[in-house]
C-alpha positions as CSV (number, residue, x, y, z in Angstrom):
1,M,14.9,89.1,89.9
2,E,17.8,91.5,89.8
3,R,17.2,94.9,91.3
4,V,19.3,97.6,89.7
5,C,19.9,101.2,90.8
6,F,22.1,103.8,89.1
7,V,22.9,107.5,89.3
8,L,23.3,110.1,86.5
9,K,23.7,113.8,86.5
10,V,21.6,116.1,84.3
11,R,22.8,119.6,83.6
12,E,20.9,122.0,85.8
13,D,20.2,124.4,82.8
14,R,18.5,121.5,81.0
15,L,16.7,120.0,84.0
16,E,13.2,121.3,83.3
17,E,13.2,120.1,79.7
18,Y,14.6,116.7,80.9
19,R,11.6,116.4,83.2
20,E,9.2,117.4,80.5
21,R,10.6,114.8,78.1
22,H,10.1,112.1,80.7
23,A,6.5,113.2,81.3
24,E,5.8,112.1,77.7
25,V,8.1,109.1,77.0
26,W,7.4,107.8,73.5
27,P,5.0,104.9,73.5
28,Q,7.5,102.9,71.3
29,M,10.2,103.5,73.9
30,R,8.0,102.3,76.8
31,A,7.0,99.2,74.8
32,A,10.7,98.4,73.9
33,L,11.7,98.7,77.6
34,S,8.9,96.3,78.7
35,A,9.7,93.9,75.9
36,S,13.4,94.0,76.7
37,G,12.8,92.9,80.3
38,W,12.8,96.3,82.1
39,H,10.2,96.1,84.9
40,N,9.2,98.4,87.7
41,Y,11.5,101.0,86.1
42,S,11.5,104.5,87.8
43,L,13.6,107.6,87.6
44,F,13.8,110.1,90.4
45,C,15.4,113.5,90.2
46,D,16.3,116.3,92.6
47,D,16.5,120.0,91.9
48,R,20.3,119.8,91.3
49,G,20.0,117.3,88.5
50,T,20.9,114.1,90.3
51,V,18.9,111.3,88.6
52,V,18.5,108.0,90.4
53,G,17.1,105.1,88.3
54,Y,15.7,101.9,89.6
55,L,14.5,98.8,87.7
56,E,13.9,95.1,88.2
57,T,14.9,92.6,85.6
58,E,15.9,88.9,85.2
59,D,19.3,89.8,83.7
60,F,20.4,93.5,83.5
61,E,23.1,92.9,80.9
62,A,20.7,91.0,78.7
63,A,18.0,93.7,79.1
64,R,20.6,96.4,78.2
65,A,21.7,94.5,75.2
66,A,18.1,93.9,74.0
67,M,17.5,97.7,74.3
68,A,20.7,98.5,72.5
69,R,19.4,96.5,69.5
70,T,16.3,98.7,69.1
71,D,16.1,101.7,66.8
72,V,13.8,103.6,69.2
73,N,16.5,103.3,71.9
74,A,19.2,104.7,69.6
75,R,17.0,107.7,68.8
76,W,16.0,108.3,72.4
77,Q,19.6,108.1,73.7
78,A,20.8,110.5,70.9
79,E,18.2,113.0,72.0
80,M,18.9,112.6,75.8
81,A,22.7,112.6,75.6
82,P,23.1,116.5,75.6
83,F,21.2,116.7,78.9
84,F,23.9,115.0,80.9
85,E,27.1,116.1,82.6
86,D,30.3,114.1,82.6
87,L,29.0,111.5,80.2
88,D,31.1,109.9,77.5
89,G,28.7,108.3,75.0
90,R,25.1,107.5,75.5
91,P,23.2,107.8,78.8
92,D,22.3,104.1,78.7
93,E,26.0,103.3,78.5
94,G,26.6,105.5,81.5
95,M,24.3,103.5,83.8
96,V,26.8,102.0,86.2
97,P,24.8,99.9,88.8
98,L,25.3,100.8,92.4
99,T,26.2,98.1,94.8
100,E,23.2,97.1,97.0
101,I,24.3,97.2,100.7
102,F,20.9,96.7,102.4
103,H,17.4,95.4,101.4
104,L,14.3,95.0,103.6
105,P,11.9,92.7,101.7
């Protein structure tokens, strides 16, 4: 199982709405993530808009590709894109995995 962590930056003036949107993620989006191999997926956010994502998957690139083929993901990414700073394209394309340097199983 791959463990993946990434960081994105939400615009501070949109942070509250970003949190609200994630309190009610569409059921179709949740189902698509699960079906595409995204497991134990969490997002964390500080008050400055730094978002840290974590997920577990058998194959991150395959899981990303599977999501990219869904209509619900295209709609979600289009709605979420304006929330982010320094992002070219869709938020899911800006997920650059961090290098794991320590793990305590």
